[in-house]
C-alpha positions as a LaTeX table, in Angstrom:
\begin{tabular}{lrrr}
\hline
Residue & $x$ (\AA) & $y$ (\AA) & $z$ (\AA) \\
\hline
Met1 & 0.08 & $-0.05$ & 0.03 \\
Tyr2 & 1.18 & 3.17 & $-0.48$ \\
Arg3 & $-0.34$ & 6.24 & 1.32 \\
Leu4 & $-0.01$ & 9.95 & 0.45 \\
Ile5 & 2.03 & 11.55 & 2.96 \\
Gln6 & 0.68 & 14.66 & 5.08 \\
Pro7 & 2.20 & 17.11 & 7.52 \\
Met8 & $-0.31$ & 15.82 & 10.37 \\
Tyr9 & 0.37 & 12.10 & 10.15 \\
Asp10 & 3.42 & 11.59 & 9.32 \\
Glu11 & 6.81 & 12.71 & 11.30 \\
Gly12 & 9.27 & 15.07 & 9.19 \\
Cys13 & 6.67 & 15.94 & 6.77 \\
Ser14 & 6.83 & 19.76 & 7.48 \\
Pro15 & 3.48 & 22.12 & 6.32 \\
Asp16 & 5.99 & 24.35 & 5.01 \\
Glu17 & 7.35 & 21.87 & 2.21 \\
Phe18 & 3.20 & 22.10 & 0.82 \\
Glu19 & 1.14 & 24.41 & $-0.47$ \\
Asn20 & $-1.55$ & 25.75 & 2.72 \\
Gly21 & 0.11 & 22.94 & 4.58 \\
Ile22 & $-1.74$ & 19.94 & 2.65 \\
Asn23 & $-0.09$ & 17.44 & 0.30 \\
Asn24 & $-3.00$ & 17.09 & $-2.05$ \\
Ile25 & $-2.58$ & 16.27 & $-5.53$ \\
Lys26 & $-4.33$ & 19.13 & $-8.20$ \\
Gly27 & $-4.43$ & 20.44 & $-11.76$ \\
Glu28 & $-2.89$ & 18.31 & $-14.16$ \\
Lys29 & $-1.40$ & 15.80 & $-11.68$ \\
Tyr30 & $-4.63$ & 15.08 & $-10.27$ \\
Gln31 & $-6.09$ & 14.48 & $-14.01$ \\
Glu32 & $-3.23$ & 12.14 & $-14.57$ \\
Leu33 & $-4.05$ & 10.30 & $-11.24$ \\
Ile34 & $-7.86$ & 10.48 & $-12.38$ \\
Asp35 & $-6.94$ & 8.95 & $-16.17$ \\
Ile36 & $-5.13$ & 5.81 & $-14.37$ \\
Cys37 & $-7.76$ & 5.38 & $-11.93$ \\
Phe38 & $-10.34$ & 5.00 & $-14.78$ \\
Thr39 & $-8.62$ & 3.18 & $-16.67$ \\
Ser40 & $-7.68$ & 0.41 & $-14.15$ \\
Ala41 & $-10.96$ & 0.74 & $-12.32$ \\
Ser42 & $-14.32$ & $-1.20$ & $-12.91$ \\
Tyr43 & $-16.27$ & 0.85 & $-10.39$ \\
Phe44 & $-15.69$ & 4.13 & $-8.15$ \\
Ser45 & $-17.40$ & 5.23 & $-5.57$ \\
Leu46 & $-18.52$ & 8.80 & $-3.52$ \\
Ser47 & $-20.16$ & 8.98 & 0.21 \\
Lys48 & $-22.85$ & 11.04 & 0.82 \\
Ala49 & $-21.41$ & 14.16 & 2.63 \\
Pro50 & $-23.09$ & 14.97 & 6.45 \\
Trp51 & $-21.76$ & 18.76 & 6.17 \\
Thr52 & $-25.11$ & 20.83 & 6.59 \\
Ser53 & $-23.04$ & 23.31 & 4.19 \\
Cys54 & $-22.95$ & 20.28 & 1.24 \\
Thr55 & $-26.25$ & 20.75 & $-0.51$ \\
Lys56 & $-25.81$ & 21.48 & $-4.02$ \\
Thr57 & $-26.39$ & 18.41 & $-6.38$ \\
Asp58 & $-25.35$ & 18.96 & $-9.52$ \\
Leu59 & $-22.61$ & 16.08 & $-9.42$ \\
Ala60 & $-24.91$ & 13.43 & $-8.02$ \\
Thr61 & $-27.45$ & 13.98 & $-10.47$ \\
Glu62 & $-25.24$ & 14.01 & $-13.70$ \\
Leu63 & $-23.76$ & 10.53 & $-12.31$ \\
Glu64 & $-26.89$ & 8.84 & $-12.04$ \\
Pro65 & $-26.90$ & 7.22 & $-15.35$ \\
Phe66 & $-23.62$ & 5.81 & $-13.82$ \\
Leu67 & $-25.14$ & 4.81 & $-10.83$ \\
Val68 & $-24.84$ & 0.59 & $-9.72$ \\
Lys69 & $-26.41$ & 1.01 & $-6.46$ \\
Lys70 & $-26.77$ & 3.15 & $-3.00$ \\
Val71 & $-25.89$ & 1.29 & 0.23 \\
Arg72 & $-25.98$ & 2.53 & 3.41 \\
Leu73 & $-23.02$ & 0.54 & 5.33 \\
Gln74 & $-21.03$ & 0.91 & 9.00 \\
Lys75 & $-17.77$ & 0.34 & 7.59 \\
Trp76 & $-16.18$ & 1.66 & 4.90 \\
Phe77 & $-12.61$ & 3.04 & 3.82 \\
Cys78 & $-11.53$ & 4.53 & 7.15 \\
Tyr79 & $-14.80$ & 4.86 & 8.81 \\
Asp80 & $-16.01$ & 2.65 & 10.94 \\
Phe81 & $-19.24$ & 2.97 & 12.67 \\
Ser82 & $-20.16$ & $-0.32$ & 13.86 \\
Ser83 & $-19.47$ & 0.19 & 17.64 \\
Arg84 & $-22.18$ & 3.58 & 17.54 \\
Asp85 & $-24.32$ & 2.00 & 15.64 \\
Asn86 & $-24.28$ & 5.10 & 12.36 \\
Phe87 & $-24.12$ & 4.17 & 8.99 \\
Ile88 & $-22.12$ & 5.84 & 5.72 \\
Glu89 & $-24.36$ & 6.16 & 2.55 \\
Ile90 & $-22.42$ & 5.35 & $-0.25$ \\
Asn91 & $-23.06$ & 5.45 & $-4.39$ \\
Ile92 & $-20.93$ & 2.99 & $-6.52$ \\
Tyr93 & $-20.76$ & 3.79 & $-10.03$ \\
Lys94 & $-19.83$ & 2.08 & $-13.20$ \\
Ser95 & $-16.07$ & 3.41 & $-14.41$ \\
Thr96 & $-16.71$ & 5.22 & $-17.81$ \\
Asn97 & $-15.14$ & 7.88 & $-19.95$ \\
Thr98 & $-18.34$ & 10.64 & $-19.27$ \\
Ala99 & $-18.24$ & 9.63 & $-15.71$ \\
Gln100 & $-14.60$ & 10.71 & $-15.79$ \\
Glu101 & $-15.06$ & 13.77 & $-17.47$ \\
Ile102 & $-17.87$ & 14.54 & $-15.10$ \\
Leu103 & $-15.46$ & 14.27 & $-12.01$ \\
Leu104 & $-13.25$ & 16.15 & $-14.00$ \\
Lys105 & $-15.94$ & 18.98 & $-14.55$ \\
Tyr106 & $-16.35$ & 19.56 & $-10.47$ \\
Phe107 & $-12.98$ & 18.83 & $-9.56$ \\
Phe108 & $-9.54$ & 20.71 & $-9.15$ \\
Asp109 & $-7.88$ & 18.07 & $-7.02$ \\
Leu110 & $-7.74$ & 14.89 & $-5.28$ \\
Phe111 & $-9.70$ & 15.85 & $-2.19$ \\
Leu112 & $-12.71$ & 17.39 & $-4.11$ \\
Gln113 & $-11.93$ & 21.05 & $-3.79$ \\
Glu114 & $-13.67$ & 23.11 & $-6.66$ \\
Gln115 & $-12.12$ & 25.94 & $-8.35$ \\
Ile116 & $-14.15$ & 29.26 & $-8.75$ \\
Asn117 & $-12.91$ & 32.33 & $-10.55$ \\
Gly118 & $-9.65$ & 30.72 & $-9.94$ \\
Gln119 & $-10.24$ & 30.19 & $-6.42$ \\
Val120 & $-9.87$ & 26.96 & $-4.74$ \\
Thr121 & $-12.37$ & 25.97 & $-2.05$ \\
Ser122 & $-14.21$ & 23.39 & $-0.33$ \\
Ser123 & $-16.95$ & 21.88 & $-2.36$ \\
Thr124 & $-20.68$ & 22.03 & $-1.43$ \\
Gln125 & $-21.61$ & 18.88 & $-3.68$ \\
Thr126 & $-23.57$ & 16.06 & $-1.58$ \\
Leu127 & $-20.81$ & 13.57 & $-2.55$ \\
Glu128 & $-17.38$ & 13.43 & $-1.06$ \\
Asp129 & $-14.57$ & 10.49 & $-0.12$ \\
Leu130 & $-13.75$ & 9.11 & $-3.80$ \\
Cys131 & $-12.74$ & 5.59 & $-3.83$ \\
Phe132 & $-12.09$ & 3.51 & $-7.18$ \\
Phe133 & $-12.37$ & $-0.34$ & $-7.50$ \\
Thr134 & $-9.99$ & $-2.55$ & $-9.69$ \\
His135 & $-12.67$ & $-5.53$ & $-10.27$ \\
Asn136 & $-13.95$ & $-5.99$ & $-6.88$ \\
Ser137 & $-10.84$ & $-4.72$ & $-4.85$ \\
Leu138 & $-10.22$ & $-1.09$ & $-3.67$ \\
Leu139 & $-7.41$ & 0.46 & $-5.68$ \\
Leu140 & $-7.45$ & 3.87 & $-4.22$ \\
Gly141 & $-9.43$ & 5.48 & $-1.41$ \\
Thr142 & $-10.00$ & 8.82 & 0.05 \\
Val143 & $-11.40$ & 10.69 & 2.96 \\
Thr144 & $-11.92$ & 14.33 & 1.30 \\
His145 & $-12.07$ & 16.13 & 4.88 \\
Glu146 & $-9.36$ & 14.20 & 6.90 \\
Tyr147 & $-6.85$ & 14.67 & 3.43 \\
Met148 & $-6.08$ & 10.50 & 3.34 \\
Cys149 & $-5.28$ & 8.71 & 0.10 \\
His150 & $-4.63$ & 4.98 & 0.18 \\
Val151 & $-3.56$ & 3.33 & $-3.08$ \\
Tyr152 & $-3.08$ & $-0.59$ & $-3.27$ \\
Pro153 & $-2.06$ & $-1.03$ & $-7.11$ \\
Pro154 & $-2.88$ & $-4.14$ & $-8.76$ \\
Ser155 & 0.23 & $-4.00$ & $-10.63$ \\
Glu156 & 3.85 & $-2.82$ & $-10.87$ \\
Thr157 & 3.47 & $-0.58$ & $-14.23$ \\
Val158 & $-0.42$ & 1.08 & $-12.06$ \\
Lys159 & 2.21 & 1.61 & $-9.36$ \\
Gln160 & 4.90 & 3.85 & $-10.96$ \\
Lys161 & 1.94 & 5.32 & $-12.58$ \\
Ile162 & 0.46 & 6.18 & $-9.73$ \\
Ile163 & 3.27 & 7.02 & $-7.36$ \\
Ser164 & 4.50 & 9.64 & $-10.36$ \\
Thr165 & 1.41 & 11.79 & $-9.37$ \\
Gly166 & 3.20 & 13.07 & $-5.94$ \\
Lys167 & 4.10 & 12.37 & $-2.85$ \\
Trp168 & 3.75 & 8.79 & $-1.77$ \\
Gln169 & 4.72 & 6.81 & 0.82 \\
Tyr170 & 5.07 & 2.59 & 1.23 \\
Ser171 & 3.18 & 1.48 & 4.50 \\
Glu172 & 2.15 & $-1.85$ & 5.52 \\
Asp173 & $-1.30$ & $-2.68$ & 4.33 \\
Ile174 & $-4.32$ & $-2.12$ & 6.56 \\
Pro175 & $-6.30$ & $-5.25$ & 5.63 \\
Ser176 & $-9.55$ & $-3.85$ & 7.62 \\
Glu177 & $-9.28$ & $-1.10$ & 4.99 \\
Gln178 & $-9.06$ & $-3.13$ & 1.95 \\
Ile179 & $-12.54$ & $-2.85$ & 0.68 \\
Asn180 & $-14.04$ & $-5.77$ & $-1.28$ \\
Ile181 & $-17.10$ & $-4.90$ & $-3.08$ \\
Ala182 & $-17.72$ & $-8.23$ & $-4.43$ \\
Gln183 & $-20.37$ & $-8.87$ & $-1.60$ \\
Ile184 & $-22.09$ & $-5.11$ & $-2.00$ \\
Ile185 & $-23.05$ & $-5.08$ & $-6.13$ \\
\hline
\end{tabular}
């Protein structure tokens, strides 16, 4: 597994190394990463944002033709609500070129921020936490507001392409985070 390193989680990683103190993949590198993921993935998912400021449904509406399934789960990538009896709502979509164009239309970076009039701002769309799946296995998982991203490359070629997009660090796999969607879809 590879993690996108972050100053708030990794010792020896300074916030001064990154714009606004966050290690993010944006612009052309974001487009490159999304292209790698869509080329490798069968499905992608977005979770429903619980934030009251996330009220715009344009993205969800445009992605509706690609929706495979909506699910409510207690456990998802880096979320475990089983001890609190809470649920997270997940939309699973078919990975297509048109769906890729829609994502790129709405978001400027990996953590799904928008660029409006040249200014980067937090998204107000109702969907966040982008994940990609190669067949049924997790390829890339994000937690938008925590600036977390893990990748589980299916091959050496995909690994090399992904790690060329940003500052990644090899880490031991976390089996509990490796979602398999075979029983979900």
